[in-house]
C-alpha positions in Angstrom: -31.9 -10.2 -5.7 -33.1 -11.2 -2.2 -30.5 -10.6 0.4 -29.3 -13.5 2.3 -29.4 -12.1 5.8 -28.2 -15.4 7.3 -25.1 -15.7 5.3 -24.3 -12.0 5.7 -24.7 -12.0 9.4 -22.4 -15.0 9.6 -19.8 -13.2 7.6 -20.1 -10.3 9.9 -19.7 -12.3 13.0 -16.8 -14.3 11.5 -15.0 -10.7 10.9 -15.9 -9.7 14.3 -14.3 -12.9 15.7 -11.0 -12.0 14.0 -11.3 -8.4 15.3 -11.6 -9.4 18.8 -8.8 -11.9 18.2 -6.3 -9.2 17.5 -8.0 -6.7 20.0 -8.0 -9.2 23.0 -10.7 -7.4 25.1 -9.5 -9.1 28.4 -6.0 -7.5 27.8 -7.6 -4.2 26.7 -9.7 -4.3 30.0 -6.6 -4.8 32.1 -4.8 -1.8 30.2 -7.9 0.4 30.9 -7.7 -0.6 34.7 -4.1 0.4 34.9 -4.6 3.6 33.0 -7.6 4.6 35.4 -5.3 4.2 38.2 -2.6 6.1 36.8 -5.4 8.9 35.8 -6.8 8.9 39.3 -3.4 9.6 41.0 -3.5 13.1 43.0 -0.2 14.1 41.6 -0.9 13.3 37.9 -0.9 16.8 36.6 2.5 17.6 38.3 3.9 16.4 35.1 1.7 17.8 32.2 3.3 15.8 29.5 3.0 12.4 31.3 -0.6 13.3 32.3 -1.4 14.0 28.7 0.1 10.7 27.6 -1.9 8.8 30.3 -5.2 10.4 29.5 -4.9 10.0 25.7 -3.8 6.4 26.1 -7.1 6.0 28.2 -9.1 7.8 25.7 -7.8 5.6 22.9 -8.3 2.3 24.8 -11.6 3.0 26.0 -12.8 4.0 22.5 -11.4 0.8 21.1 -13.2 -1.4 23.5 -16.4 0.5 23.0 -16.2 0.4 19.2 -16.0 -3.5 19.3 -18.8 -3.7 22.0 -21.0 -1.5 20.0 -20.4 -3.4 16.6 -21.3 -6.8 18.4 -24.5 -5.1 19.9 -25.5 -3.7 16.4 -25.1 -7.1 14.8 -27.6 -8.6 17.3 -29.8 -6.0 16.9 -29.8 -6.5 13.1 -30.5 -10.3 13.6 -33.5 -9.4 15.8 -34.8 -7.0 13.1 -34.5 -9.6 10.3 -36.4 -12.3 12.7 -39.0 -9.6 13.2 -39.4 -8.7 9.5 -39.3 -12.2 8.3 -41.9 -13.9 10.8 -44.4 -10.9 10.2 -43.5 -10.7 6.5 -43.2 -6.9 7.1 -41.3 -5.6 3.9 -40.6 -2.3 5.5 -38.7 -4.0 8.5 -36.8 -6.1 6.1 -35.9 -3.0 4.0 -34.5 -1.1 7.1 -32.8 -4.3 8.0 -31.0 -4.1 4.5 -30.0 -0.6 5.0 -28.5 -1.4 8.5 -26.6 -4.3 6.9 -24.9 -2.0 4.3 -23.8 0.4 7.2 -22.7 -2.5 9.4 -20.7 -4.0 6.6 -18.9 -0.6 6.0 -18.5 0.1 9.7 -17.1 -3.6 10.5 -14.8 -3.3 7.4 -13.2 -0.2 8.7 -12.9 -1.7 12.1 -11.3 -4.8 10.5 -9.0 -2.5 8.7 -7.9 -0.7 11.8 -7.0 -4.0 13.4 -4.6 -4.5 10.4 -2.6 -1.3 11.6 0.0 -2.9 13.6 3.2 -0.7 12.7 5.2 0.8 15.3 3.9 4.4 14.8 0.4 3.5 13.2 -1.4 4.7 16.4 0.0 8.0 16.2 -1.4 11.3 14.9 -0.2 12.4 11.6 1.7 15.3 9.9 0.8 15.6 6.3 2.8 17.9 3.8 1.6 18.5 0.3 3.9 20.3 -2.2 3.2 21.2 -5.6 5.1 19.4 -8.3 5.6 19.7 -12.3 2.5 21.7 -13.9 3.0 25.4 -12.9 -0.1 27.1 -11.6 -2.2 24.0 -12.1 0.0 22.1 -9.9 -0.2 24.7 -7.2 -4.0 24.9 -7.6 -4.1 20.9 -7.4 -2.0 20.9 -4.0 -4.5 23.2 -2.6 -7.4 20.8 -3.9 -5.6 17.8 -2.1 -5.3 19.9 1.0 -8.9 20.5 1.2 -9.6 16.8 0.3 -7.7 15.8 3.4 -9.1 18.2 5.6 -12.5 17.5 4.7 -11.8 13.4 5.2 -10.7 14.5 8.8 -13.8 16.6 9.2 -16.0 13.7 8.2 -14.7 11.6 10.9 -14.5 14.4 13.3 -10.7 14.3 13.7 -9.2 17.6 15.0 -6.9 19.3 12.5 -4.3 22.1 12.6 -2.8 23.9 9.5 1.0 24.7 10.6 2.3 26.1 7.5 1.1 27.3 4.0 3.2 28.7 1.4 0.9 30.3 -1.3 1.7 30.3 -4.9 1.9 33.8 -6.9 -1.1 33.2 -9.1 -3.3 30.7 -7.3 -3.2 27.6 -5.0 -0.2 26.3 -2.7 3.5 25.8 -3.2 3.4 23.9 -0.1 1.3 23.1 3.2 1.7 21.3 6.3 -1.2 20.4 8.8 -1.6 17.8 11.7 -4.3 15.4 12.0 -4.8 14.8 15.7 -6.5 11.5 16.0 -5.7 7.9 17.0 -4.4 5.8 14.1 -4.3 8.8 11.9 -0.8 7.9 10.7 -1.9 4.3 9.9 -4.5 5.3 7.8 -2.9 8.4 6.0 0.5 6.8 5.5 -0.7 4.9 2.4 -1.5 8.4 0.9 2.2 9.4 0.7 3.5 9.6 -2.8 2.9 11.4 -6.3 -0.8 12.3 -7.1 -1.5 13.3 -10.7 -4.3 15.6 -12.0 -5.5 15.5 -15.5 -8.0 18.3 -16.6 -8.8 21.2 -18.8 -6.9 23.9 -17.3 -8.9 26.6 -15.7 -5.8 29.0 -16.1 -5.3 28.3 -19.9 -7.4 30.7 -22.1 -7.1 28.2 -24.9 -8.8 25.6 -22.8 -6.2 22.8 -23.2 -5.8 19.8 -21.3 -3.2 20.0 -18.5 -1.5 17.2 -16.5 -0.1 18.4 -13.0 1.5 16.8 -10.0 1.6 17.1 -6.4 3.6 15.3 -3.5 1.9 13.8 -0.2 4.3 13.3 2.7 3.0 11.7 5.9 5.0 11.3 8.8 3.9 10.2 12.5 3.7 13.0 15.1 6.6 12.8 17.6 6.0 12.2 21.2 8.0 13.4 24.1 9.4 10.0 24.9 10.8 9.3 21.3 14.1 10.7 22.0 15.4 12.3 19.0 18.0 14.9 20.0 19.3 17.4 17.7 22.3 19.4 18.6 22.1 23.1 18.3 24.9 23.0 15.9 23.3 21.1 13.5 20.4 23.7 12.9 20.2 26.6 10.8 17.3 28.7 11.8 15.9 31.6 9.7 13.0 34.0 10.7 10.7 35.8 8.5 7.4 37.4 8.0 4.4 35.2 7.5 2.9 35.7 4.1 -0.6 35.1 2.8 -2.1 34.5 -0.7 -0.1 36.2 -3.6 2.8 36.8 -1.2 1.2 39.4 0.8 2.5 39.9 4.2 0.0 38.7 7.0 2.3 39.6 10.0 4.2 42.7 10.9 6.7 40.8 12.8 9.4 38.2 11.9 7.4 35.3 13.5 7.7 32.7 10.8 10.4 30.2 11.3 12.5 28.1 8.7 14.5 25.2 10.1 17.1 23.4 8.4 18.8 20.4 9.6 22.4 20.6 8.2 23.5 17.1 8.1 20.5 15.7 6.2 19.3 19.1 4.4 15.7 18.6 5.7 13.8 22.0 5.8 10.7 22.6 7.9 8.8 25.9 7.9 6.3 27.1 10.2 4.3 30.3 10.3 0.8 29.8 11.5 1.3 30.0 15.3 1.1 33.3 16.9 4.7 33.8 18.0 8.4 33.0 16.9 8.8 30.8 20.0 5.6 28.6 19.1 6.5 28.5 15.4 10.1 27.5 16.4 8.7 24.8 18.7 6.3 23.4 16.2 9.1 23.3 13.5 11.4 21.2 15.7 8.6 18.9 16.6 8.0 18.0 12.8 11.7 17.9 12.1 12.2 15.4 15.0 9.3 13.5 13.4 11.1 13.2 10.0 14.3 12.4 11.6 12.8 9.8 13.5 11.2 8.3 10.6 14.3 8.5 8.6 16.2 6.8 11.3 13.8 3.9 11.6 13.8 3.6 7.5 17.6 3.3 7.5 17.5 0.7 10.3 15.0 -1.5 8.3 16.9 -0.7 5.0 13.8 0.8 3.2 15.2 4.2 2.6 13.4 4.3 -0.9 10.0 4.2 1.1 10.5 7.4 2.7 8.3 10.3 1.9 10.9 12.5 1.3 12.0 10.5 -2.1 8.8 11.6 -3.8 9.5 13.5 -7.1 6.1 14.8 -8.0 6.5 14.0 -11.8 6.0 11.6 -14.7 7.0 8.0 -14.0 6.2 7.7 -10.1 2.7 8.6 -9.5 0.5 6.6 -7.2 -2.8 7.9 -8.1 -4.4 9.7 -11.0 -7.3 12.1 -10.8 -8.9 12.5 -14.4 -11.3 15.2 -14.9 -11.1 15.2 -18.7 -11.8 13.5 -21.0 -13.7 11.3 -18.8 -14.3 11.4 -14.9 -12.3 8.9 -12.9 -10.0 8.7 -9.9 -7.6 5.4 -9.8 -5.0 4.3 -7.5 -2.3 2.7 -9.6 -1.1 0.3 -6.7 -4.3 -1.0 -5.8 -6.4 -0.6 -9.0 -9.3 0.7 -6.7 -11.0 3.4 -8.6 -14.2 5.5 -8.7 -15.9 7.5 -11.4 -16.9 10.2 -8.9 -14.0 12.7 -8.6 -16.2 15.3 -6.9 -17.0 13.1 -4.0 -13.1 12.4 -3.8 -12.1 15.9 -3.6 -14.8 16.5 -1.1 -12.9 13.9 1.3 -14.7 10.4 0.4 -11.4 8.7 0.3 -12.1 5.8 2.8 -12.1 3.3 0.0 -8.7 4.2 -1.2 -7.3 4.2 2.3 -8.7 0.8 3.1 -7.5 -0.7 -0.1 -4.1 0.9 0.3 -3.8 -0.6 3.9 -4.8 -3.9 2.6 -2.3 -3.6 -0.4 0.7 -2.6 1.9 0.0 -5.4 4.3 0.1 -7.8 1.3 3.4 -6.2 0.2 4.8 -6.6 3.5 3.9 -10.3 3.8 5.2 -10.9 0.5 8.6 -9.3 1.4 8.9 -11.3 4.7 
C-alpha cells in the first residue's frame, strides 16, 4: 500500500505544533540567555554546587531547543525528498523517504511524550532500585535480568549510569541493586516502570525442567538536588558499616567501607557499597535516603501514599507487567495492554514502547482523577 506522504507530513507538523506550544521557544531562548550570562560570571565556580546547577540547566535548555529545531528541519528535508522522488518518479528516492518517515514518526513521538512530562520531578535524574521478590533463585536471576535491561536501555540512549549498590544472592542473581540514571527526564520516563514485574519461564535452576513464576519489584525515585531541603536529624539515623561483598557472598573489600543507613521514624533502609570509601558510601546513602523521604513527603501531601514505590509487594495480585518465555513468547504491560512478542529485545533494553505507553496511560489516569 502506497504511503500517503502528504497526510503523514501534515500529521508530523501538527504534532510539532503542539510540541512547540508546550516548549515555547521564545521563553526557552530567554532562559538560555539568562543561564549563559550566569555561566559566564567570573566567580561562578566559587560555589561548585551552584555552578553545576547552572551548567546542567543550560545544557538541558540548549538540548531541548536544538531537539525541536532539528526535528522541524528534518520534516522540511523529508518534504523536499518526497517532492524530488515524485517529480522524477524515482522509486529509490521514495523508498529512502519512506525510511526517513518511519524514523521521524518514532522521534517526533518520543519528543511529544517528553512534552507530556510536566510533573514536579520529571526533569530529574533517576535512582532505580530492583529487589527480588517471590520465586527463590529464579526471582534473584530475574532481578539481575531487569537491572541489565534498564542499563542497556540507558546505554541505547547514551545516558550515563552509576551502579551504587549490589547485594548478590547466594546461588545466582541479585537480592537487590540500586543504580542512578543521570540524564534529563530520566525520572519522568522511568517512573512508569515502578511496580511488580512477573517472569514466567522454564527454570534453568530446576533439574526437572518445570515452569516457574517469579517476581521482582522496581522502585524509581528522583535524584535529590542540593536545594530540595530535606534535613534529617542525626538522632533519626542508625548507621551500620560492613565489608562489601561480591557474588556468592565473597568479600571484595578488606575494610568496612559499605554503609547501611536506617531512617528510624519511617524504617526506610538504604545500603551503599560501590563507592571507594566509607565516607563516599555514606554520602551516597544519605542522598538516596533524602530522595526517598522527599518523594514520601510529596506523596503524603497529595494523599497518594498508595502510589509510592515502597508499597510494591512483588508477588501475585499486584504485578504491572508480565514477561512470558514459556509456553509462548510475550511481554505485556497489564496497565496499558501494550505488548510485544520479542522478549529478547525487551531484555536487551528495547522498552521505549512500554515507557511511552506508560506515560500516556499515567497522564490519562491523572486527568480522569482531576
